[in-house]
C-alpha positions in Angstrom: -0.7 1.3 -11.5 0.7 5.0 -11.8 3.0 6.7 -9.0 1.7 8.9 -8.5 -1.9 11.0 -9.6 -2.6 13.1 -12.2 -3.1 16.1 -10.3 -3.0 17.6 -6.3 -4.0 20.6 -4.7 -0.8 21.0 -2.7 2.2 19.9 -3.8 4.0 19.4 -0.1 2.2 17.9 2.9 1.9 17.9 6.5 4.0 15.2 7.9 1.3 14.2 10.7 0.7 11.2 13.0 0.2 8.1 12.0 -1.8 6.6 15.1 -5.2 4.9 15.1 -6.9 2.3 13.5 -8.3 2.8 10.3 -12.4 4.0 9.5 -12.3 3.5 6.1 -11.5 0.3 3.5 -12.0 -2.5 6.0 -14.9 -4.5 4.2 -14.1 -6.9 1.1 -16.2 -5.1 -1.9 -14.8 -6.7 -5.2 -13.2 -10.0 -4.1 -13.9 -13.1 -1.6 -10.3 -12.4 -0.2 -8.1 -10.0 1.0 -4.7 -9.2 2.3 -5.2 -6.8 5.5 -2.8 -4.5 7.4 -2.0 -4.9 11.3 0.5 -2.3 11.6 1.2 1.1 10.3 3.0 2.4 7.9 3.3 4.0 4.5 3.9 1.9 1.3 5.4 3.7 -1.5 4.3 3.0 -5.6 7.7 -0.1 -5.4 6.6 -2.1 -2.5 3.5 -2.3 -4.2 4.0 -3.1 -7.3 6.6 -5.6 -6.4 3.6 -7.5 -4.2 1.5 -7.2 -7.1 4.1 -9.1 -9.7 4.7 -11.8 -7.0 0.5 -12.5 -6.6 0.2 -12.7 -10.3 3.0 -14.7 -10.5 1.6 -16.8 -8.1 -2.2 -16.3 -9.0 -1.2 -16.3 -12.7 -3.2 -14.4 -15.4 -6.8 -16.1 -15.0 -7.5 -14.9 -11.1 -8.9 -10.7 -10.9 -6.4 -9.2 -8.2 -7.4 -5.7 -6.9 -5.5 -2.8 -5.3 -7.0 -1.0 -2.8 -4.6 1.8 -1.7 -2.9 4.5 -4.2 -0.2 6.0 -3.1 -1.4 9.8 -3.1 0.4 11.7 -0.4 4.3 13.2 -1.2 7.6 12.5 1.1 10.1 15.6 1.3 13.4 15.5 1.9 16.5 18.0 2.0 20.2 17.5 -0.2 22.2 16.0 2.0 24.9 18.6 3.7 22.4 21.3 3.6 22.0 23.7 6.6 18.5 24.2 8.3 16.6 26.1 7.3 15.3 28.1 3.5 12.4 26.2 3.0 10.7 23.0 3.3 13.1 20.1 0.9 11.9 18.9 -2.1 9.3 15.6 -3.3 11.1 13.1 -3.9 8.5 10.1 -3.2 4.4 9.5 -2.8 3.5 6.8 -0.6 -0.2 5.7 0.5 -0.6 6.4 4.3 -1.6 2.2 5.9 -2.7 2.4 9.4 -4.5 -0.7 11.3 -7.1 -2.4 9.4 -6.9 -1.4 6.1 -7.4 -4.1 3.1 -4.9 -3.4 0.2 -5.3 -6.3 -1.8 -8.2 -8.5 -2.7 -9.1 -11.6 -4.9 -12.0 -13.4 -6.3 -10.4 -16.7 -5.9 -11.5 -20.4 -4.6 -8.8 -22.0 -3.6 -7.7 -20.9 0.1 -4.8 -23.0 -0.4 -3.5 -21.5 -2.8 -5.0 -17.6 -1.6 -2.6 -18.0 2.0 0.7 -19.4 -0.4 0.1 -16.4 -2.6 -0.1 -13.8 0.2 2.3 -15.0 2.2 5.2 -14.6 -0.9 3.5 -10.4 -1.4 3.3 -9.6 2.4 7.1 -10.8 2.2 8.0 -7.8 -0.2 5.8 -5.3 2.1 7.7 -3.3 4.7 4.3 -3.8 7.3 2.8 -6.4 9.1 0.2 -8.3 7.3 -2.9 -11.0 7.7 -5.7 -12.9 5.2 -8.6 -11.3 5.4 -11.7 -12.9 4.3 -15.9 -13.1 5.5 
């Protein structure tokens, strides 16, 4: 997984408001278990990669793990001790916007106890609250 997109139309984005429930990425497409978000927030590449490594460590290499989010929004920040004005700051991080209901990871696995344990350890790496989703 890359930590930023190859090309975007604009480099800097409006902040926006992250409220309400998600209308997309609500159903499982590839796997039979998923890790779904309960609250909203931002996830950057390091957090997603840390959770993915935790899943690989617990599942082993034979289980297929699918990542359904991608960091495609920039956050900007001005340097320390700089006066107000003179434009927007430079980009410092790429994040993916998380709303309640979005499925973050999917796995194809038959053992529910293994999935429960692995998703618990992966959710400890993320700054948002999550739950196990299955159909």
